[in-house]
Biotite code that builds the C-alpha atoms (Angstrom):
import biotite.structure as struc

atoms = struc.array([
    struc.Atom([115.990, 133.296, 111.764], chain_id="A", res_id=1, res_name="MET", atom_name="CA", element="C"),
    struc.Atom([112.485, 135.170, 110.838], chain_id="A", res_id=2, res_name="SER", atom_name="CA", element="C"),
    struc.Atom([112.623, 138.379, 109.223], chain_id="A", res_id=3, res_name="LYS", atom_name="CA", element="C"),
    struc.Atom([109.827, 140.966, 109.203], chain_id="A", res_id=4, res_name="THR", atom_name="CA", element="C"),
    struc.Atom([108.988, 142.069, 105.356], chain_id="A", res_id=5, res_name="ILE", atom_name="CA", element="C"),
    struc.Atom([107.601, 145.584, 105.419], chain_id="A", res_id=6, res_name="SER", atom_name="CA", element="C"),
    struc.Atom([105.055, 146.774, 101.894], chain_id="A", res_id=7, res_name="TYR", atom_name="CA", element="C"),
    struc.Atom([106.358, 149.753, 101.444], chain_id="A", res_id=8, res_name="THR", atom_name="CA", element="C"),
    struc.Atom([104.929, 150.077, 97.979], chain_id="A", res_id=9, res_name="ASP", atom_name="CA", element="C"),
    struc.Atom([101.493, 148.688, 98.581], chain_id="A", res_id=10, res_name="ALA", atom_name="CA", element="C"),
    struc.Atom([98.878, 150.800, 96.674], chain_id="A", res_id=11, res_name="PRO", atom_name="CA", element="C"),
    struc.Atom([96.306, 152.895, 99.196], chain_id="A", res_id=12, res_name="GLU", atom_name="CA", element="C"),
    struc.Atom([93.327, 151.396, 98.629], chain_id="A", res_id=13, res_name="ASP", atom_name="CA", element="C"),
    struc.Atom([94.540, 147.521, 99.265], chain_id="A", res_id=14, res_name="ILE", atom_name="CA", element="C"),
    struc.Atom([91.983, 148.071, 102.514], chain_id="A", res_id=15, res_name="ASP", atom_name="CA", element="C"),
    struc.Atom([89.073, 148.183, 100.229], chain_id="A", res_id=16, res_name="GLU", atom_name="CA", element="C"),
    struc.Atom([90.680, 145.943, 97.897], chain_id="A", res_id=17, res_name="SER", atom_name="CA", element="C"),
    struc.Atom([90.961, 143.592, 100.498], chain_id="A", res_id=18, res_name="LEU", atom_name="CA", element="C"),
    struc.Atom([87.079, 144.205, 101.786], chain_id="A", res_id=19, res_name="ASP", atom_name="CA", element="C"),
    struc.Atom([85.623, 144.054, 98.614], chain_id="A", res_id=20, res_name="ASN", atom_name="CA", element="C"),
    struc.Atom([87.321, 141.407, 96.144], chain_id="A", res_id=21, res_name="PRO", atom_name="CA", element="C"),
    struc.Atom([86.465, 140.967, 92.967], chain_id="A", res_id=22, res_name="ILE", atom_name="CA", element="C"),
    struc.Atom([84.812, 137.694, 92.278], chain_id="A", res_id=23, res_name="ILE", atom_name="CA", element="C"),
    struc.Atom([86.129, 135.305, 89.177], chain_id="A", res_id=24, res_name="VAL", atom_name="CA", element="C"),
    struc.Atom([84.075, 133.258, 88.377], chain_id="A", res_id=25, res_name="SER", atom_name="CA", element="C"),
    struc.Atom([85.278, 129.694, 87.409], chain_id="A", res_id=26, res_name="ASP", atom_name="CA", element="C"),
    struc.Atom([85.590, 128.945, 83.472], chain_id="A", res_id=27, res_name="PHE", atom_name="CA", element="C"),
    struc.Atom([87.556, 125.601, 83.188], chain_id="A", res_id=28, res_name="LEU", atom_name="CA", element="C"),
    struc.Atom([86.355, 122.441, 83.073], chain_id="A", res_id=29, res_name="LEU", atom_name="CA", element="C"),
    struc.Atom([86.601, 119.274, 85.042], chain_id="A", res_id=30, res_name="SER", atom_name="CA", element="C"),
    struc.Atom([89.140, 117.332, 84.346], chain_id="A", res_id=31, res_name="PRO", atom_name="CA", element="C"),
    struc.Atom([86.811, 114.876, 82.990], chain_id="A", res_id=32, res_name="ALA", atom_name="CA", element="C"),
    struc.Atom([85.309, 117.318, 80.478], chain_id="A", res_id=33, res_name="GLU", atom_name="CA", element="C"),
    struc.Atom([88.690, 118.405, 79.311], chain_id="A", res_id=34, res_name="LEU", atom_name="CA", element="C"),
    struc.Atom([89.132, 116.545, 76.406], chain_id="A", res_id=35, res_name="VAL", atom_name="CA", element="C"),
    struc.Atom([87.583, 117.740, 73.250], chain_id="A", res_id=36, res_name="ARG", atom_name="CA", element="C"),
    struc.Atom([87.874, 116.323, 69.971], chain_id="A", res_id=37, res_name="LYS", atom_name="CA", element="C"),
    struc.Atom([89.114, 117.782, 66.859], chain_id="A", res_id=38, res_name="GLY", atom_name="CA", element="C"),
    struc.Atom([91.874, 118.901, 64.229], chain_id="A", res_id=39, res_name="GLU", atom_name="CA", element="C"),
    struc.Atom([95.463, 119.422, 66.218], chain_id="A", res_id=40, res_name="LYS", atom_name="CA", element="C"),
    struc.Atom([98.407, 120.606, 64.962], chain_id="A", res_id=41, res_name="GLU", atom_name="CA", element="C"),
    struc.Atom([101.520, 119.226, 66.835], chain_id="A", res_id=42, res_name="LYS", atom_name="CA", element="C"),
    struc.Atom([104.049, 121.820, 68.873], chain_id="A", res_id=43, res_name="ILE", atom_name="CA", element="C"),
    struc.Atom([106.680, 121.791, 71.537], chain_id="A", res_id=44, res_name="THR", atom_name="CA", element="C"),
    struc.Atom([106.415, 123.561, 74.559], chain_id="A", res_id=45, res_name="ILE", atom_name="CA", element="C"),
    struc.Atom([108.031, 124.197, 78.010], chain_id="A", res_id=46, res_name="SER", atom_name="CA", element="C"),
    struc.Atom([105.589, 123.414, 81.285], chain_id="A", res_id=47, res_name="VAL", atom_name="CA", element="C"),
    struc.Atom([106.464, 123.635, 84.259], chain_id="A", res_id=48, res_name="ASP", atom_name="CA", element="C"),
    struc.Atom([107.011, 120.607, 85.628], chain_id="A", res_id=49, res_name="LYS", atom_name="CA", element="C"),
    struc.Atom([104.461, 120.495, 88.976], chain_id="A", res_id=50, res_name="ARG", atom_name="CA", element="C"),
    struc.Atom([101.813, 121.501, 86.206], chain_id="A", res_id=51, res_name="SER", atom_name="CA", element="C"),
    struc.Atom([102.810, 119.086, 84.507], chain_id="A", res_id=52, res_name="LEU", atom_name="CA", element="C"),
    struc.Atom([102.718, 116.253, 87.066], chain_id="A", res_id=53, res_name="GLU", atom_name="CA", element="C"),
    struc.Atom([99.640, 117.125, 88.337], chain_id="A", res_id=54, res_name="LEU", atom_name="CA", element="C"),
    struc.Atom([98.310, 116.568, 84.600], chain_id="A", res_id=55, res_name="TYR", atom_name="CA", element="C"),
    struc.Atom([99.271, 113.112, 84.673], chain_id="A", res_id=56, res_name="LYS", atom_name="CA", element="C"),
    struc.Atom([98.143, 112.034, 88.065], chain_id="A", res_id=57, res_name="LYS", atom_name="CA", element="C"),
    struc.Atom([94.567, 113.381, 87.737], chain_id="A", res_id=58, res_name="TYR", atom_name="CA", element="C"),
    struc.Atom([95.196, 111.911, 83.948], chain_id="A", res_id=59, res_name="ALA", atom_name="CA", element="C"),
    struc.Atom([95.665, 108.602, 85.225], chain_id="A", res_id=60, res_name="LYS", atom_name="CA", element="C"),
    struc.Atom([93.207, 108.839, 87.828], chain_id="A", res_id=61, res_name="LYS", atom_name="CA", element="C"),
    struc.Atom([90.322, 109.102, 85.219], chain_id="A", res_id=62, res_name="HIS", atom_name="CA", element="C"),
    struc.Atom([91.753, 106.596, 82.889], chain_id="A", res_id=63, res_name="ASN", atom_name="CA", element="C"),
    struc.Atom([92.595, 109.181, 80.413], chain_id="A", res_id=64, res_name="THR", atom_name="CA", element="C"),
    struc.Atom([95.647, 111.314, 78.185], chain_id="A", res_id=65, res_name="LYS", atom_name="CA", element="C"),
    struc.Atom([97.199, 114.140, 80.010], chain_id="A", res_id=66, res_name="TYR", atom_name="CA", element="C"),
    struc.Atom([97.519, 115.888, 76.356], chain_id="A", res_id=67, res_name="GLN", atom_name="CA", element="C"),
    struc.Atom([93.954, 116.421, 75.411], chain_id="A", res_id=68, res_name="PRO", atom_name="CA", element="C"),
    struc.Atom([93.717, 117.482, 79.111], chain_id="A", res_id=69, res_name="MET", atom_name="CA", element="C"),
    struc.Atom([95.869, 120.585, 78.850], chain_id="A", res_id=70, res_name="ILE", atom_name="CA", element="C"),
    struc.Atom([94.642, 120.858, 75.670], chain_id="A", res_id=71, res_name="ASN", atom_name="CA", element="C"),
    struc.Atom([91.214, 120.999, 77.027], chain_id="A", res_id=72, res_name="GLY", atom_name="CA", element="C"),
    struc.Atom([92.515, 123.945, 78.907], chain_id="A", res_id=73, res_name="VAL", atom_name="CA", element="C"),
    struc.Atom([93.768, 125.847, 76.369], chain_id="A", res_id=74, res_name="LEU", atom_name="CA", element="C"),
    struc.Atom([90.839, 125.694, 74.787], chain_id="A", res_id=75, res_name="SER", atom_name="CA", element="C"),
    struc.Atom([88.729, 126.764, 77.199], chain_id="A", res_id=76, res_name="SER", atom_name="CA", element="C"),
    struc.Atom([90.811, 129.362, 77.721], chain_id="A", res_id=77, res_name="TYR", atom_name="CA", element="C"),
    struc.Atom([90.841, 130.306, 74.122], chain_id="A", res_id=78, res_name="ALA", atom_name="CA", element="C"),
    struc.Atom([87.380, 129.693, 74.392], chain_id="A", res_id=79, res_name="ASP", atom_name="CA", element="C"),
    struc.Atom([86.657, 132.597, 77.331], chain_id="A", res_id=80, res_name="LYS", atom_name="CA", element="C"),
    struc.Atom([88.915, 135.164, 76.089], chain_id="A", res_id=81, res_name="TYR", atom_name="CA", element="C"),
    struc.Atom([89.687, 135.345, 72.453], chain_id="A", res_id=82, res_name="LEU", atom_name="CA", element="C"),
    struc.Atom([86.570, 134.270, 71.383], chain_id="A", res_id=83, res_name="ASN", atom_name="CA", element="C"),
    struc.Atom([88.095, 130.900, 69.434], chain_id="A", res_id=84, res_name="ILE", atom_name="CA", element="C"),
    struc.Atom([86.113, 128.570, 68.612], chain_id="A", res_id=85, res_name="LYS", atom_name="CA", element="C"),
])
C-alpha cells in the first residue's frame, strides 16, 4: 500500500528555494589524491558500514589503503572549513 505524505511543516519559501538552488562546490579530492603523508595519531572510531565498504572498494580499485583515504577526507574538510593545516 502506498501512503500519501503530507508535508505540513515545510518552509513557506520552499518553492523559491527549489527554483534558485545554492550550488555547493565539490571540495573533496579524488580517491587517488586522498592519501597524504604526515604525522598521524591512532584513534578508534565507528563509521557507517556502507561508507566503509565504499572506501574499501575504492582503495582496492586504486591499489591503496582505505584508512589514509578516510583521513584524506577528514583533512580536506578541516582544511576547507576549520583552516587547519
